[in-house]
N, C-alpha and C positions, 0 to 999 in steps of 0.2 A: 504494500500500500504506500501511497505518497504521504509522507508525514508533513509535507509543506503546508497542508491545510492548517496545522496547529500553530504555525508561526504567528506570534502576537495574539493568539486567542487566550482569553482569561478562563483558566480551567481550575475548578475546585475538586480536589481528591480527598475523600475521607478515608481514614485508615492508611495514611501515607507513610507512617513509620513502620508498617509491617513489611513482610517479605514481598508480597506482590506489589504493595504500594510503593516501595522503594524502587523496584525495577521500573514501574510505570512512570514515576516522577523523573527518573533518569532519562527515559525515552522522551518525555514531553519537554524537559529542559533542553535536551540536545536538539529537539525540533524547533526551539525558539518560542515555546509557549510561556505565558505568564502564569506560573503555577502557585496555587495556594493549597496547603495541606492542613487538614483538621483531624487530629488524632490524639490518642493517649500517648504517653511516653513509649518508646520502643518496647515490645512485649518480651524480649529475651535479652540476655547478656551472655555472650556477645550478640550483636545485631547488625543486620545489613545496612540499616539507615545510617548508623554512625560511621560506617566505613566506605560508603559509596560516593561520598563527595557531593551531595546535593543540598545539604542544609543551608549553605551560604548562598545558593543560587535560586532559592525559592522563598516564599512567605510561609514558614513553618509555624503553625499554631497548635499548641498543646491544649487539647480540650476533650471533653467527654461528649460523645454523640447523644447521651441521655440528657444533656444540658441544653434545652431548646433556646433559652434566653441567650446564652453565649453564642450558640450556632447562628441564631438570627442576626446578632450583631455582626458576625463575620460575613454573612451574606450581604448585609446592608453596606458594609465597608468595601467589600471586594467586588460586588456586582458581577458574579461569574456568568459566562455565557454557556459553559459546559460543566456539568456536575457528574462526577464518577464516584459512586458510593460503594466503597470497599470495606468500611469500618464494620467490624463484627467480632463476636466471640466465636472463633472458628474451629475449636477442638471438640470432637464428639465426647471424649471421656471427661473433659472439663465441664461439659454441659450436664453430666450426671452429678458431678460434685457440687455445682452451683447453678441449678436450673433457673432460679429467679434472676440472677445477674445475666444469664444467657438470654432470657426472654426480654428483659429490660433493654439490653443492648441491641439485640437483633430485631425486635418488634417495635418497641417504642423509639429506638434509634431511627428506624425507617419512617415511622410516623413523623418524627421531628424533621428529618431531611425532606420528606414529601411536603410538609407544611411550609418549610422555608422556600422550596421551589414554587409552591402555590402563591406565596406572598411576594415573590421577586420576579417580575416579568422579564428581567434581564436574561433569565435562563431560557435558552432555546433548545438544549439537548440535555436529557437526564437519563443516566443508566444506573440501574440498581443491580449490583452483582450478587447473585445468590449461590446456588450449589446444585450439583447433580442429585443431591440427597433429598431434594424437595418432594420427589415423587413417592406415592404409595408403592413401597417395594414389594413386588410379588415374587422376587427371586427367579424371574423368568430369564430366558437366555437371549432375548432380543432387546434392542435398545428402547428406552422410553422416549416418546414423542412429546412435543410441547402441549398437546391437548390431553395428556393423561392426567388422572386425578392427582392432586397434591395432598400428601399426608405423610410427612416425615415421621419416623418412628421415635427416635430419641429427642431430647429437648433441643439439641442443636439443629437437627434436620427439621424438626417441626417448627422451630422458631423461624427458620428460613422459608418454610412453606407459608407461614403467617406473613412474613415480610413480602412475599410475592402477592398475597391476597390484599395486603394494605395498598401496595402499588396499584393493583388492578382497580381497587375501589377509588383511589385518587384519580386514576385515568378516567373512569366512568363518571365520577361525581364532579370533577373540576377540570382536569387537563384537556379533555376533548373540546372544551369551550375556550381554551387558551392557545396562545402561539408558542407551544412547547411540545417537543416530541419526546416520548418516554418509552424506554424498553427495560426488560430485565434479561440478564444473561446467566444461564445455569451452567456452570463450568465443572469439569471433572477434576481429579486430583492433579495438582501441579508439582513439578519437581524442578530444581535448578539451584545454582550456586547462591549461598547466603541464607538458606532456610535453617534456622537453629531451633525450630519448635520441638517441644516434647511430643511423644506419641505420634510421630510421623516416621515412616519407614526409612526414607532416604537420609534425613538428618540422623537417625539412629545408626545407619550404616557409616556415615561420615565420622560420627563420634567414635564408633568402634575402630575405624581405620586409624584415627588419630592415636588411640590408646593401644593399637596393635592387638585388639581382642577379637574374638569371634562375634559375629552379629547375631543378636537374639531376635528371632522371628516368632511372633506369638500366634500368627494365623497364616501359614504359608499357602493355604488353599483358597483364600478369598480373592475374588477377581475384581479389578478396578480399572477404569480408564485413566491412563497416565499420559501427561503431556508436559513439555517444557513450559516454564512460566511465560515465556515470550509468546507462545501460541494463543492463550486466552487474552493476553494483554493486547495483542495485535487485533484480535476480534473485537474487544471492547472499543478500541480506538476507531475501528472501521464502522461499527454500529453507531457510535456517537457522531462520527463525521457524516455518515450517509443520512441519518435522520435529521441532523442539523440542516442539511441541504434540501432534504425532501421528507416531509413527515410520513409519507407512505411506508417508509422503512421502519417505523416504530413498531415494536411487537415483543414477543417472548421467544428467546432463542436458546437452544442447547449449544454449548460451546465445548466440544470434546474432541478426542482424537479418533482416528480410524479404528475399525474393528481389530486390526492387527496389533494395536497398542493397548488393547484390553487384555492384560496379563495377570496371572496370579502373583501374589506377593513373593512367593518362592522363586518364580521366573524372574521377577524384577531384581531380586537380590542376587541371583545367579549372574545376571548381566552386570550388575554393579561390581561384583567380585572380579569378573573377567576384565572389566575396564580399569579397575583400580590396580590389579596385580598384587604383588608383594605377598602372595599366598593367602589373601583374604578368603575366609569361608564363614558359613553361617550354621546355626543350630536351631532346630525346631523346639521351641519351649513355650507351649501355651501357658500363659500365666493367669488365666481367668479374666474376669472383668465383665463389663456390661455388654448388652447386645449390640452387635454391629452387623450390617448386611454382609452376606457371603458373596452375593453376585450383584453387580450394578453396572449398567452400560447405558450410554445415551445414543439415540438416533439423531445424527447431526445433518440429516438431509436438507433441512430448511436453510441453515446458513450457507451450505454449499450451493443450493439453488438460487437463493436470493442474492448472495454476495459473490458467488463464484469462488468460494473459499476452499482451500484444501490444506491439510497440515504441511508444514515446512520441514519439521524435524520429527522423526518417529522415535519410539521409546529408546532404542539403542543410542541414537544421537543425543537425545535428551539427557541420558545418563552420562554419556561421554562429556557433554558440556558441563554437567554438574561436577564431575570428577576433575575436569580441567580447572574450573573455578576454585574448587576446594584445595587443590594442590598449590595454586597461586597463593591462597590464603594461608596455608600452613607454612609456605616458604616466605611469608611476610612480603609478598610481592605487591604489585600495583593493582588493587582491586578495581578502581574506576576504569583503568585502561582495559582490563580483562572484560569488564561488563560492556564497555563501548565496542570492543572488538566483536563480542558475541551479538550485540544489538545490530551493528552494522552488517555483519554476515547474515543475520536472520532477515533483516529488511532489505537485503541486496544493496547495501550502502556502497558508497564510492571509497 
């Protein structure tokens, strides 16, 4: 896609201090956008936001998406044209530990951002990023389509289903009468350099590699769609751009990889071990814990048909790029340079 569209555009990104948010802001800053971020402090230590060289190049505001008064002031001051809503409590297991916080953040946070968009006619394009886990999971072997019932099982997944429904209601009740285009994007599992989250398999692999330990895999037979972080970010930017220019592109979109990139956790870790080298291996050790889906896949025919989209990097390349980034990090190398090289390669940069 042509990132020139974003030059000089006022873009507000919620959740900018997170893993996906940091990569997204780096892309937008490189494209010449005027970027404002609204988020809590970075969720992990270490964290990508602190090391990717963007804080001084954007308007970074630390705030809680549950604080509508603060968020409203930011909207009034910044007057964004494009809003990309990524802020969330994103971990399934954490949602069992603190369901109230998860719902407050993922549901009322969405209400607050929707209300700010409603009250600020400067916004022409608004994208709410949710998850592939919004669907009622029947554990079937074909991908879910955008018209399937929404009913996530656990508090995280269900709160994201609610976030979708909030957005749908605001579209029907308010946005259809306004000059704003609104979409939601339901993305699959993302991997890439700089993810330090707990309870995610690739960060667990990287931590084990750092310590030269075996990787603990708690459910090697669960199947998930995996994609490099730049894949969904490119799609978010495409949707936001296209609907900004023509409201007919507003809608609800699955953003996931091809079927060949829906692999079991065991297969994913096998690829990681091969790419990392150094004799890395893993052990199967189910450690108990709350319910998680065994099989989950998206049907992404719609984004392919509407936008002519197809994945750039498949799962092996995605892991290769993650390993490349991680080895630069462990060698105390130039993280921003590594990110820019991957961004430029992905987007076909010069």
